[in-house]
C-alpha positions, 0 to 999 in steps of 0.5 A: 108653808100655804096649801092652797087650792081650787076645784072645780067640778069638770060639766062646762066651762067656768063662768066669771064668777068661777074665774073671780073664786079662783082667782081669790085662792089663787091669790090667798096662797101665792100672797103668802109665798105657797103651794095651790094645787088644781083638783077635780072634783069629778065624783058623778062621772055621766058630766064631768068630762076632759075637754070640760076639764082642758078649758078650765085649766086652759081659761085659768091659765089664759088669767095668768093662774097658775098651779103648782103639781099634777092634777088630781081628779076624785074621781082616781080617788075612791079608795081614800074615800072607802079607807074612810068609810071603813074607818068611821064604820069602825067605829060604829058611826056608821048606818045604811039609809033607803029612804029616798029625795022626796022621803027624806024632804016629805020627812023634813017638813015634816013637825018634829022636835028641835031645831034641824038646818034647812035641808037635815036628814031626818034620821029615819033609817037611823035605828031600823032593826034587821027585819025593817031593812032586810024588808027594806033590802027585798023591796030593790032599795039599794041603802047608801052610807049615813054617816051618825052624827050625834054632835048637835052644832059646830063652829067654823072660825072664817076670814071671811063670814066670821063664826058659821054656826050649825047643825050637823045631820048625818051627812051621806057619806056613800050615795046608792050609787057607790058613789062617795059623796062630797062631803065625805070625798072633800074631806078626805081630798083636803088631808090628803094633799095638805090643804091647810087654805080652802078658799071658796063661794059663800054659797058652801059655808052650809056645809062646812060645820058638816065637813068640819066634825069629820075632819075632827073624827077621822082625827084630820086637821081642819083648815083654814076655810075662807067664803068668798061673795058670790058673782050674781045676774044683773037681775040678782041672781045666782049667776047663769047661762041666762044672763050672755056672755059670762064665760071668755069663751063667750065673752072673746066671741064679743073681742073681749079680750082675756086681760078684760076679765081680769082688769075688771076682776081685780076691779072687782076686788079693789085692787085697781083702779078704772082702766088700770091693765093688770095682772095676776102677778100684780096683784098678789102685793096689793092682796088683802084679804082684809080688804075683800069686798063683803057683798056679792058684786052683780055682774052688769 
């Protein structure tokens, strides 16, 4: 049985773009008679909050989206991520990195041999001698932990974008504040929860080869991927607060109901006619992944 998921960060209200992605992910899973899970990606516990989580769940339910089982939170799963880091460490695939973000940006922008992905780590700390590491630690630099990738390019098949090929760099596994990194956590969570279908915004597509490589190293099955176009604001830029009423609460203040929003989302996905009132359940039988729009939806 297919198992899909929606995994927002509980740092604020979901906007229309988030809700559209949640709807698509739900339709992918439910149209195959599969399970649908909700996971809160609250690694950054400073910004995350229970009030945001509850508001996000209410908004999903208001659109008619249901989920199976209890909501899972990454903040409660650190032991799983640390166990994965231990396995990679035992395999000789982890090293400490003392670089600041500024140093990484400057090193990435400097001339170097061979191609690297945009924003990729250039390997500054990869082969430091013990004395060099001691000097950095004595200077009070807490290290992050990075993966020794040694893989080159990785290709992932995507149900919407086709093949995604990218160079895989030495991704962070644990940040220098001790918090596990997103790229590791999402791989562990999907495998642990039995998620075999990942549907998310196409802004995350570039990270997918890195995550697939991590899954390979840990002996975990890669899920099926489908990266869907984003919702853009009236100016064609990524949807943001500057674009006005973009959450259910804001739209509700203007008299726009959750049912109205669902109808608008369904029409944007070519699943309903203008003015046709539909429920989320109505859309399951109509849903066909191959017919999904391939261009971003401009919210006017």
